[in-house]
Residue, then its C-alpha position, 0 to 999 in steps of 0.5 A: x500499499x501507499x501510506x501517508x504518515x503525518x507527524x513522521x518526525x515525531x515519537x510515534x510517527x517515526x516508529x510507525x513509519x519504520x515498521x511500515x517501511x519494514x513491512x514493504x509499504x510505500x511510505x511518505x512521511x510528513x511533518x512541519x518540524x516545529x520547535x515545541x521541543x528540541x528539533x534536533x531529536x526530530x532530525x535525528x529520527x529522520x536521519x534513522x529513516x535515511x533523511x538528512x537534515x539538509x533534505x528535511x529543512x526546505x518546505x514543500x520538497x519531497x526527499x527520497x531516503x538514502x536508506x530505504x527505497x520505499x520512504x520519502x519525506x516532505x516538510x509541510x504543515x497540515x494548515x496549508x490548504x493549498x499545498x496539502x491537496x496537491x500532495x494528495x493529488x500527486x501521490x495518490x495515497x491508499x490510506x492515511x495515518x494522521x499523527x501530526x498534532x500540537x501535543x502536550x496538555x500543559x502547553x495548551x494552557x500557554x499557547x492555545x492558538x497552536x492547538x487550533x491551528x494544527x489540531x483543528x484546522x489541520x485535521x479539517x484539511x486532512x479530512x477534506x483531502x481524504x474526501x476528494x482523493x479517494x482515501x480508503x481508510x483514515x486512521x488518526x490519533x486521538x487521546x486518553x485525555x478526552x476522558x477528562x475527570x472520568x472516575x470509572x476505570x478502566x476507561x471504555x470508548x462507550x464512556x461519556x467524554x463530554x467534559x475535557x479539562x484541557x484545550x488539548x483534550x477538547x481538540x482531540x474530542x473535536x477530531x472524533x466528532x469531525x471524523x464521525x461527520x465526514x464518515x457519515x456524509x462522505x462514506x470515508x472509513x475512519x478509525x480514531x485511536x485514543x493513545x494512552x501514555x506511550x514511552x520508549x526509545x526516541x520518546x519526547x523530552x517533555x514526557x515523564x520517562x525522559x524527565x525522570x531519567x534525565x533528572x536522576x542522572x543529572x542529580x536534579x530533583x524530579x517533580x512529582x505532582x499530586x504528591x505521587x498519587x497518580x496512575x498511568x497506563x504506561x504503554x511501550x512504543x512497540x506495542x502501540x506500533x504493532x496495534x496501529x500497523x494491524x489496523x492500517x494493513x487490514x482492509x477496512x471493508x473486509x473487516x467484519x467487526x466494522x458495522x459502520x464506517x466510523x470507529x474509535x478504539x482505546x490503545x494502551x497497555x490494558x493496565x494501570x501502574x502507580x507513578x511511584x512504582x514507575x519511578x522505582x523501576x527507573x531508579x532500579x534500572x539506573x541504580x540511583x535514587x531520585x531526589x523527589x520534589x512533591x508538588x500539588x496537582x497540575x491544572x489539566x491533569x488527571x489522577x488515573x488512566x487505564x485503557x480497556x482495549x477489549x474491542x481492539x483485542x477482539x477486532x485486531x488480536x491486539x496484544x500489548x505484552x511488554x513489561x514495564x521493567x523491560x520497556x524502561x531498560x530499553x529506554x534507558x539504554x537508548x537515552x544513555x547512548x543517544x545523549x552521550x554523543 
């Protein structure tokens, strides 16, 4: 298949593109390479895919990978409603996986405009391109943050998600509504994926895995919110990638589980881990104790997340199975190698 992966220089997008390339698909990666976090990490991810920084920097230029004959990259923002349709028209993609978005719950309190431009306007442009250029299946990133202050656990996709507590969550819920509308009006198959806390090698530096590891190694205190009374459905990147690949590779019309053209799944580890236990695993892996700074709850944050993934298991035989200890070790090994250079 010919697949467009937006957000391909991002954490999940990079791993997904790599897996799809390995499986023999023709993949085009798209990213605007914004500076929300260290852009050199994004260039390094692209470097692993055979795209040099000098190739990636120019806007609107499709560059071929020097490592993989079935991968190319273009720097473009989803907000560009002139150039994005041209790309769809030229490349004639079969399916699209939209992972591009302005990420970060807390950052949405500081820079709301970035979320409206990327997550709302950008997603509308993707839907319009899918509508006009015969895309067979749109898979897109939603988020566990849509559950807001939902106290019922584990979270199920049938739960009410009408009370988001951050603008980021509101944009993701809006994406689900927009996708539903386009599926209904224009017969576009869409699958939304509510990602839970993803960690692993090449992870974002604004996420807990990096922040804790980096601080412990540098003898700096780690910030622990809600005085440590937090739980997260930590999910290793390989498990996430496997699930997304299965969905992309399964022809939508032949998947008997779909009674309509619109579907939303949770995608996570199917269990919740206490934050303090997660920190202990990092300490044990590093063989070094953390300096802990206990702080109150942050605005826009939630106490506990836990994904019920029964329907994803039933429909796609999704089996997240990476133990926390193994996942943390793999991350720490990567961190020590990458940041020692």
